[in-house]
MDAnalysis code that builds the backbone (N, CA, C; Angstrom):
import MDAnalysis as mda
import numpy as np

u = mda.Universe.empty(507, n_residues=169, atom_resindex=np.repeat(np.arange(169), 3), trajectory=True)
u.add_TopologyAttr("name", ["N", "CA", "C"] * 169)
u.add_TopologyAttr("resid", np.arange(1, 170))
u.add_TopologyAttr("resname", ["MET", "GLY", "GLY", "ALA", "ASP", "ASP", "PHE", "ALA", "ALA", "LEU", "GLU", "ARG", "ARG", "VAL", "ARG", "GLU", "LEU", "GLU", "ASP", "ARG", "LEU", "ALA", "ILE", "LEU", "GLN", "LEU", "VAL", "ALA", "SER", "TYR", "GLY", "PRO", "SER", "ILE", "ASP", "GLY", "GLY", "ALA", "VAL", "ALA", "GLU", "ALA", "GLY", "GLN", "LEU", "TRP", "THR", "GLU", "ASP", "CYS", "TRP", "TYR", "ASP", "SER", "ASP", "ALA", "PRO", "SER", "ALA", "GLY", "ALA", "ASP", "GLY", "VAL", "HIS", "GLY", "ARG", "ALA", "GLY", "ILE", "GLU", "GLY", "VAL", "ALA", "LYS", "MET", "CYS", "GLY", "GLU", "LEU", "ASP", "PHE", "GLY", "LEU", "ALA", "HIS", "ILE", "THR", "HIS", "LEU", "PRO", "VAL", "ILE", "THR", "VAL", "ASP", "GLY", "ASP", "HIS", "ALA", "THR", "VAL", "VAL", "GLY", "HIS", "SER", "ASN", "THR", "TYR", "GLN", "LYS", "VAL", "GLY", "ASP", "GLU", "PHE", "HIS", "THR", "GLY", "ARG", "VAL", "ALA", "SER", "ASN", "ARG", "TRP", "GLU", "LEU", "GLU", "ARG", "VAL", "ASP", "GLY", "ASN", "TRP", "GLN", "VAL", "ARG", "LEU", "ARG", "THR", "ASN", "ARG", "LEU", "LEU", "ASP", "GLY", "SER", "ALA", "ALA", "SER", "LYS", "ALA", "VAL", "PHE", "ALA", "ASP", "GLY", "LEU", "ARG", "GLU", "ALA", "GLN", "ASP", "ALA", "SER", "THR", "GLU", "GLY"])
u.atoms.positions = np.array([
    [40.165, -2.036, -9.407],
    [39.055, -1.070, -9.587],
    [38.206, -1.645, -10.673],
    [36.940, -1.693, -10.394],
    [35.986, -2.098, -11.382],
    [35.882, -3.574, -11.558],
    [36.296, -4.333, -10.603],
    [36.175, -5.747, -10.734],
    [34.897, -6.406, -10.683],
    [34.757, -7.706, -10.673],
    [33.404, -8.458, -10.605],
    [32.680, -8.100, -9.377],
    [33.348, -8.150, -8.281],
    [32.619, -7.743, -7.013],
    [31.981, -6.409, -6.953],
    [32.692, -5.458, -7.589],
    [32.177, -4.081, -7.690],
    [30.831, -4.011, -8.530],
    [30.979, -4.751, -9.703],
    [29.926, -4.859, -10.616],
    [28.725, -5.563, -9.899],
    [28.918, -6.684, -9.262],
    [27.876, -7.303, -8.653],
    [27.195, -6.465, -7.564],
    [27.945, -5.715, -6.823],
    [27.424, -4.804, -5.884],
    [26.575, -3.707, -6.518],
    [27.063, -3.145, -7.608],
    [26.243, -2.136, -8.386],
    [24.952, -2.804, -8.837],
    [25.019, -3.963, -9.361],
    [23.796, -4.687, -9.834],
    [22.751, -4.832, -8.783],
    [23.203, -5.197, -7.525],
    [22.397, -5.408, -6.405],
    [21.730, -4.005, -6.038],
    [22.458, -3.016, -6.071],
    [21.912, -1.664, -5.645],
    [21.070, -1.120, -6.760],
    [21.162, -1.382, -8.070],
    [20.293, -0.921, -9.065],
    [19.003, -1.854, -8.986],
    [19.140, -3.061, -8.702],
    [17.938, -3.975, -8.559],
    [17.039, -3.465, -7.297],
    [17.702, -3.190, -6.227],
    [16.906, -2.498, -5.079],
    [16.264, -1.263, -5.351],
    [17.044, -0.406, -6.094],
    [16.360, 0.935, -6.465],
    [15.211, 0.714, -7.341],
    [15.309, -0.171, -8.343],
    [14.250, -0.670, -9.307],
    [13.022, -1.181, -8.548],
    [13.289, -1.947, -7.554],
    [12.178, -2.588, -6.655],
    [11.540, -1.449, -5.845],
    [12.231, -0.590, -5.235],
    [11.719, 0.502, -4.490],
    [10.926, 1.379, -5.330],
    [11.256, 1.789, -6.584],
    [10.529, 2.431, -7.376],
    [9.181, 1.932, -7.858],
    [9.310, 0.650, -8.143],
    [8.126, -0.235, -8.540],
    [7.118, -0.254, -7.415],
    [7.637, -0.360, -6.228],
    [6.831, -0.399, -5.043],
    [6.144, 0.952, -4.733],
    [6.902, 1.954, -4.874],
    [6.266, 3.326, -4.857],
    [5.175, 3.499, -5.826],
    [5.414, 3.077, -7.025],
    [4.358, 3.237, -8.109],
    [3.116, 2.328, -7.717],
    [3.311, 1.104, -7.160],
    [2.201, 0.351, -6.814],
    [1.343, 1.015, -5.771],
    [1.942, 1.485, -4.749],
    [1.254, 2.142, -3.565],
    [0.612, 3.414, -4.058],
    [1.307, 4.167, -4.908],
    [0.713, 5.451, -5.326],
    [-0.426, 5.136, -6.296],
    [-0.487, 4.016, -6.983],
    [-1.552, 3.707, -7.957],
    [-2.901, 3.387, -7.297],
    [-2.805, 2.968, -5.952],
    [-4.031, 2.487, -5.333],
    [-5.150, 3.703, -5.358],
    [-4.864, 4.768, -4.855],
    [-5.771, 5.908, -4.759],
    [-6.422, 6.180, -6.114],
    [-5.641, 6.468, -7.104],
    [-6.237, 6.895, -8.415],
    [-7.128, 5.725, -9.073],
    [-6.649, 4.550, -8.845],
    [-7.433, 3.364, -9.408],
    [-8.763, 3.314, -8.632],
    [-8.831, 3.427, -7.402],
    [-10.022, 3.239, -6.622],
    [-10.923, 4.512, -6.841],
    [-10.339, 5.696, -6.805],
    [-11.133, 6.888, -6.941],
    [-11.714, 7.070, -8.369],
    [-10.891, 6.497, -9.339],
    [-11.310, 6.635, -10.765],
    [-12.168, 5.535, -11.225],
    [-12.503, 4.513, -10.324],
    [-13.370, 3.469, -10.651],
    [-12.621, 2.568, -11.700],
    [-11.283, 2.471, -11.786],
    [-10.573, 1.678, -12.634],
    [-10.496, 0.271, -12.135],
    [-11.588, -0.490, -12.340],
    [-11.792, -1.728, -11.693],
    [-10.671, -2.780, -11.994],
    [-10.385, -3.040, -13.274],
    [-9.362, -4.019, -13.567],
    [-8.019, -3.655, -13.045],
    [-7.706, -2.321, -13.274],
    [-6.473, -1.767, -12.910],
    [-6.256, -1.876, -11.294],
    [-7.321, -1.435, -10.560],
    [-7.228, -1.647, -9.134],
    [-6.975, -3.100, -8.678],
    [-7.694, -4.031, -9.368],
    [-7.529, -5.395, -8.986],
    [-6.159, -5.995, -9.436],
    [-5.434, -5.500, -10.373],
    [-4.192, -5.965, -10.668],
    [-3.068, -5.663, -9.825],
    [-3.396, -4.629, -8.909],
    [-2.434, -4.303, -7.968],
    [-2.228, -5.344, -6.764],
    [-3.198, -6.231, -6.698],
    [-3.357, -7.114, -5.604],
    [-3.297, -8.565, -6.000],
    [-2.806, -9.453, -5.139],
    [-2.776, -10.845, -5.505],
    [-4.218, -11.460, -5.468],
    [-4.314, -12.572, -6.078],
    [-5.662, -13.256, -6.117],
    [-6.310, -13.390, -4.798],
    [-5.490, -13.804, -3.830],
    [-6.056, -14.174, -2.412],
    [-5.644, -13.161, -1.434],
    [-5.563, -11.889, -1.841],
    [-5.249, -10.791, -0.964],
    [-6.389, -10.555, 0.153],
    [-5.886, -9.652, 1.050],
    [-6.874, -9.288, 2.179],
    [-6.590, -7.870, 2.460],
    [-7.519, -7.055, 2.470],
    [-7.417, -5.645, 2.948],
    [-8.157, -5.511, 4.307],
    [-7.295, -5.615, 5.297],
    [-7.744, -5.649, 6.713],
    [-8.001, -4.166, 7.184],
    [-9.154, -3.737, 7.166],
    [-9.412, -2.350, 7.645],
    [-10.512, -2.242, 8.627],
    [-10.357, -1.352, 9.525],
    [-11.302, -1.010, 10.460],
    [-12.390, 0.003, 10.001],
    [-12.171, 0.468, 8.610],
    [-13.204, 1.484, 8.078],
    [-14.515, 0.800, 8.001],
    [-15.598, 1.395, 8.297],
    [-16.894, 0.889, 8.250],
    [-17.247, 0.294, 6.817],
    [-16.726, 1.040, 5.692],
    [-17.011, 0.548, 4.441],
    [-16.401, -0.681, 4.038],
    [-15.406, -1.216, 4.797],
    [-14.779, -2.389, 4.507],
    [-15.500, -3.750, 5.135],
    [-16.506, -3.459, 5.919],
    [-17.238, -4.505, 6.418],
    [-16.492, -5.058, 7.738],
    [-17.145, -5.964, 8.358],
    [-16.648, -6.517, 9.694],
    [-15.222, -7.301, 9.458],
    [-14.923, -7.834, 8.325],
    [-13.701, -8.603, 8.180],
    [-12.892, -8.140, 6.983],
    [-12.996, -6.885, 6.681],
    [-12.261, -6.331, 5.589],
    [-12.587, -6.711, 4.230],
    [-11.915, -6.617, 3.174],
    [-12.102, -7.052, 1.821],
    [-11.211, -8.103, 1.502],
    [-11.720, -9.189, 0.938],
    [-10.968, -10.383, 0.492],
    [-10.963, -10.612, -0.983],
    [-9.766, -11.092, -1.364],
    [-9.582, -11.390, -2.864],
    [-9.610, -10.181, -3.780],
    [-8.989, -10.514, -4.936],
    [-9.057, -9.521, -6.062],
    [-10.397, -9.055, -6.448],
    [-11.363, -10.025, -6.430],
    [-12.741, -9.647, -6.904],
    [-13.251, -8.607, -5.785],
    [-12.993, -8.763, -4.558],
    [-13.393, -7.752, -3.488],
    [-12.863, -6.382, -3.712],
    [-11.593, -6.426, -4.102],
    [-10.884, -5.079, -4.380],
    [-11.554, -4.438, -5.596],
    [-11.883, -5.233, -6.621],
    [-12.526, -4.817, -7.815],
    [-13.907, -4.191, -7.464],
    [-14.558, -4.876, -6.546],
    [-15.915, -4.346, -6.079],
    [-15.811, -3.030, -5.480],
    [-14.821, -2.865, -4.620],
    [-14.584, -1.531, -4.035],
    [-14.314, -0.449, -5.051],
    [-13.516, -0.836, -6.070],
    [-13.229, 0.252, -7.132],
    [-14.402, 0.482, -7.980],
    [-15.298, -0.501, -8.211],
    [-16.526, -0.299, -8.989],
    [-17.471, 0.560, -8.242],
    [-17.624, 0.331, -6.896],
    [-18.482, 1.117, -6.046],
    [-17.952, 2.562, -5.987],
    [-16.783, 2.907, -5.728],
    [-16.176, 4.142, -5.823],
    [-16.314, 4.965, -6.973],
    [-16.172, 4.248, -8.093],
    [-16.322, 4.759, -9.392],
    [-17.675, 5.259, -9.728],
    [-18.805, 4.714, -8.972],
    [-20.164, 4.997, -9.275],
    [-20.619, 6.034, -8.333],
    [-19.877, 6.466, -7.383],
    [-20.167, 7.543, -6.405],
    [-20.519, 8.839, -7.155],
    [-21.394, 9.600, -6.785],
    [-21.760, 10.978, -7.388],
    [-21.139, 12.138, -6.635],
    [-20.105, 11.867, -5.917],
    [-19.446, 12.924, -5.203],
    [-17.946, 12.797, -5.280],
    [-17.075, 13.743, -5.099],
    [-15.749, 13.627, -5.118],
    [-15.114, 12.752, -3.926],
    [-14.218, 11.946, -4.255],
    [-13.528, 11.047, -3.272],
    [-12.098, 10.966, -3.556],
    [-11.235, 11.105, -2.550],
    [-9.839, 11.204, -2.821],
    [-9.099, 10.311, -1.725],
    [-8.355, 9.278, -2.155],
    [-7.574, 8.558, -1.384],
    [-6.196, 8.901, -1.602],
    [-5.474, 9.367, -0.572],
    [-4.073, 9.980, -0.693],
    [-3.173, 9.139, 0.193],
    [-2.137, 8.532, -0.431],
    [-1.096, 7.736, 0.357],
    [0.132, 8.628, 0.395],
    [0.608, 8.850, 1.612],
    [1.787, 9.632, 1.801],
    [3.078, 8.725, 1.500],
    [4.217, 9.507, 1.373],
    [5.534, 8.815, 1.142],
    [5.853, 7.872, 2.252],
    [5.971, 6.527, 1.866],
    [6.169, 5.490, 2.787],
    [7.540, 5.200, 3.220],
    [7.634, 4.283, 4.216],
    [8.933, 3.665, 4.501],
    [8.913, 2.252, 3.922],
    [9.918, 1.892, 3.178],
    [9.909, 0.587, 2.342],
    [10.934, -0.250, 2.758],
    [10.564, -1.509, 3.119],
    [11.647, -2.595, 3.395],
    [11.449, -3.730, 2.398],
    [12.579, -3.988, 1.695],
    [12.617, -5.088, 0.604],
    [13.413, -6.157, 1.127],
    [12.804, -7.292, 1.045],
    [13.513, -8.619, 1.497],
    [13.339, -9.640, 0.393],
    [14.113, -9.704, -0.639],
    [14.003, -10.641, -1.634],
    [12.774, -10.329, -2.450],
    [11.724, -11.357, -2.407],
    [10.497, -11.192, -3.234],
    [9.390, -10.817, -2.276],
    [9.774, -10.284, -1.141],
    [8.733, -9.700, -0.107],
    [9.173, -8.396, 0.201],
    [8.131, -7.454, 0.467],
    [8.288, -6.179, 0.918],
    [7.348, -5.648, 1.886],
    [7.621, -4.817, 2.741],
    [6.735, -4.186, 3.659],
    [6.810, -2.745, 3.452],
    [5.662, -2.087, 3.480],
    [5.554, -0.624, 3.266],
    [4.684, -0.057, 4.395],
    [5.190, 1.009, 5.078],
    [4.541, 1.571, 6.208],
    [4.344, 3.033, 5.936],
    [3.072, 3.486, 6.197],
    [2.953, 5.017, 5.984],
    [1.483, 5.406, 6.300],
    [1.305, 6.703, 6.330],
    [0.008, 7.286, 6.470],
    [-0.836, 7.391, 5.239],
    [-2.111, 7.489, 5.388],
    [-3.048, 7.592, 4.262],
    [-4.137, 8.628, 4.826],
    [-4.762, 9.301, 3.827],
    [-5.879, 10.166, 4.193],
    [-6.956, 9.944, 3.119],
    [-8.161, 9.961, 3.662],
    [-9.340, 10.029, 2.610],
    [-10.108, 11.244, 2.732],
    [-10.364, 11.863, 1.576],
    [-11.130, 13.151, 1.567],
    [-12.361, 12.905, 0.772],
    [-13.464, 13.602, 1.225],
    [-14.800, 13.590, 0.672],
    [-15.241, 14.934, 0.186],
    [-15.698, 15.116, -1.044],
    [-16.234, 16.448, -1.432],
    [-17.622, 16.685, -0.786],
    [-17.745, 17.819, -0.117],
    [-19.058, 18.221, 0.519],
    [-19.217, 19.684, 0.117],
    [-20.190, 19.862, -0.807],
    [-20.491, 21.148, -1.325],
    [-19.196, 21.561, -2.242],
    [-18.706, 22.732, -1.990],
    [-17.547, 23.089, -2.731],
    [-16.216, 22.848, -1.997],
    [-16.230, 22.132, -0.929],
    [-14.945, 21.830, -0.213],
    [-14.789, 20.337, -0.031],
    [-13.502, 19.902, 0.205],
    [-13.108, 18.557, 0.634],
    [-13.019, 18.559, 2.154],
    [-13.493, 17.506, 2.725],
    [-13.382, 17.297, 4.086],
    [-12.658, 16.061, 4.369],
    [-11.767, 15.920, 5.461],
    [-10.953, 14.759, 5.750],
    [-11.983, 13.791, 6.284],
    [-12.054, 12.630, 5.687],
    [-12.923, 11.620, 6.154],
    [-12.126, 10.613, 7.104],
    [-10.825, 10.422, 6.877],
    [-10.054, 9.521, 7.588],
    [-8.622, 9.659, 7.496],
    [-7.949, 9.635, 8.613],
    [-6.475, 9.614, 8.667],
    [-6.045, 8.219, 9.288],
    [-5.235, 7.491, 8.540],
    [-4.980, 6.127, 8.989],
    [-3.498, 5.767, 8.944],
    [-3.136, 4.755, 9.747],
    [-1.817, 4.104, 9.740],
    [-2.001, 2.992, 8.757],
    [-0.961, 2.569, 7.979],
    [-1.018, 1.512, 6.950],
    [0.113, 0.741, 6.885],
    [-0.079, -0.512, 6.712],
    [1.105, -1.494, 6.557],
    [0.622, -2.351, 5.335],
    [1.539, -2.329, 4.368],
    [1.268, -3.081, 3.034],
    [2.219, -4.177, 3.011],
    [1.733, -5.420, 2.809],
    [2.790, -6.563, 2.672],
    [2.646, -6.991, 1.281],
    [3.735, -6.844, 0.579],
    [3.801, -7.169, -0.880],
    [4.601, -8.334, -1.265],
    [4.266, -8.934, -2.374],
    [5.140, -10.103, -2.820],
    [5.273, -9.865, -4.335],
    [6.370, -10.303, -4.839],
    [6.686, -10.332, -6.291],
    [5.973, -11.491, -6.865],
    [5.178, -11.451, -7.818],
    [4.514, -12.393, -8.612],
    [4.678, -12.188, -10.039],
    [5.365, -13.201, -10.528],
    [5.760, -13.179, -12.077],
    [6.454, -11.967, -12.398],
    [7.258, -11.486, -11.504],
    [8.219, -10.322, -11.822],
    [7.541, -8.995, -11.478],
    [6.328, -8.986, -10.985],
    [5.678, -7.608, -10.622],
    [5.195, -7.745, -9.047],
    [5.413, -6.590, -8.436],
    [5.038, -6.354, -7.123],
    [3.427, -6.275, -7.050],
    [2.856, -7.050, -6.031],
    [1.380, -7.009, -5.815],
    [1.228, -7.029, -4.163],
    [0.046, -6.447, -3.844],
    [-0.371, -6.470, -2.526],
    [-0.926, -7.738, -1.977],
    [-0.402, -8.356, -0.989],
    [-0.927, -9.566, -0.389],
    [-1.823, -9.273, 0.704],
    [-1.458, -8.288, 1.573],
    [-2.174, -7.918, 2.784],
    [-1.925, -6.344, 3.007],
    [-2.984, -5.632, 3.272],
    [-2.957, -4.244, 3.712],
    [-3.613, -4.130, 5.010],
    [-2.968, -3.760, 5.981],
    [-3.628, -3.423, 7.255],
    [-3.823, -1.859, 7.387],
    [-4.969, -1.458, 7.638],
    [-5.295, 0.008, 7.683],
    [-6.096, 0.294, 9.030],
    [-5.557, 1.152, 9.929],
    [-6.184, 1.548, 11.154],
    [-6.360, 3.017, 11.271],
    [-7.533, 3.468, 11.726],
    [-7.773, 4.834, 11.945],
    [-6.830, 5.211, 13.045],
    [-6.191, 6.397, 12.857],
    [-5.244, 6.856, 13.740],
    [-5.917, 7.595, 14.905],
    [-6.489, 6.823, 15.833],
    [-7.349, 7.318, 16.944],
    [-6.656, 7.423, 18.338],
    [-5.343, 6.998, 18.276],
    [-4.578, 6.936, 19.464],
    [-4.553, 5.628, 20.207],
    [-5.349, 4.690, 19.429],
    [-5.273, 3.321, 20.042],
    [-4.018, 2.569, 19.779],
    [-3.721, 1.611, 20.713],
    [-2.477, 0.776, 20.620],
    [-2.476, 0.018, 19.159],
    [-3.624, -0.295, 18.694],
    [-3.503, -1.004, 17.333],
    [-3.140, -0.083, 16.349],
    [-3.553, 1.080, 16.287],
    [-3.277, 1.992, 15.202],
    [-1.702, 2.387, 15.323],
    [-1.295, 2.555, 16.432],
    [0.207, 2.931, 16.596],
    [1.063, 1.635, 16.372],
    [0.569, 0.541, 16.582],
    [1.333, -0.715, 16.252],
    [1.679, -0.964, 14.783],
    [0.686, -0.453, 14.084],
    [0.834, -0.646, 12.600],
    [2.211, 0.116, 12.162],
    [2.430, 1.221, 12.719],
    [3.639, 2.001, 12.511],
    [4.819, 1.328, 13.210],
    [4.705, 1.291, 14.536],
    [5.810, 0.924, 15.381],
    [6.483, -0.501, 14.884],
    [5.530, -1.452, 14.624],
    [6.085, -2.790, 14.215],
    [6.736, -2.666, 12.854],
    [6.182, -2.005, 11.981],
    [6.715, -1.915, 10.564],
    [8.018, -1.167, 10.609],
    [8.048, -0.042, 11.445],
    [9.435, 0.631, 11.587],
    [10.516, -0.125, 12.179],
    [10.178, -0.925, 13.132],
    [11.140, -1.812, 13.836],
    [11.655, -2.855, 12.780],
    [10.870, -3.400, 11.886],
    [11.246, -4.281, 10.917],
    [12.241, -3.601, 9.953],
    [11.887, -2.412, 9.628],
    [12.719, -1.629, 8.585],
    [14.127, -1.421, 9.211],
    [14.006, -1.001, 10.450],
    [15.277, -0.770, 11.141],
    [16.217, -2.076, 11.281],
    [15.444, -3.176, 11.664],
    [16.226, -4.441, 11.804],
    [16.758, -4.838, 10.416],
    [16.020, -4.707, 9.319],
    [16.464, -4.978, 8.023],
    [17.706, -4.195, 7.599],
    [17.734, -2.899, 7.945],
    [18.765, -2.045, 7.633],
    [20.157, -2.338, 8.307],
    [20.004, -2.802, 9.566],
    [21.153, -3.200, 10.346],
    [21.723, -4.499, 9.963],
    [20.834, -5.468, 9.285],
    [21.239, -6.725, 8.782],
    [22.004, -6.637, 7.519],
    [21.535, -5.717, 6.681],
    [22.101, -5.493, 5.274],
    [23.243, -4.723, 5.307],
])
């Protein structure tokens, strides 16, 4: 009882819990950093060569590339003269060493008069990597939940990977 194998197993479990908490913090930080115009803070969530692959009109034809692109989005949002809220819902997280996949819903709300209106409901897949001990976003895929195969695949593919990972471990 309490041997080296038990201690190693406990260490692995604690490390996985720490990773999952750090990943939740990372994903939860995206909306406040963008909506608050926290340019440097938003950029630090992403790798230098990141890609935000989104079909949202504000993302342009090919999404947003690089940390500077993400910082540009945060700067633009911070300069808006109306309320904007990016909300990320509790996701499904799969950790595989220094890589992780996060799958979940997001909503964007915009203040119109005295009320907030839903601007977008989307499926999301975040591909993360550990860089110098910290989790960062390498790729985020975001699709409007419009019933299309592409929007559903973001969820289905991510959930299949999570299920496969849980049966392997």
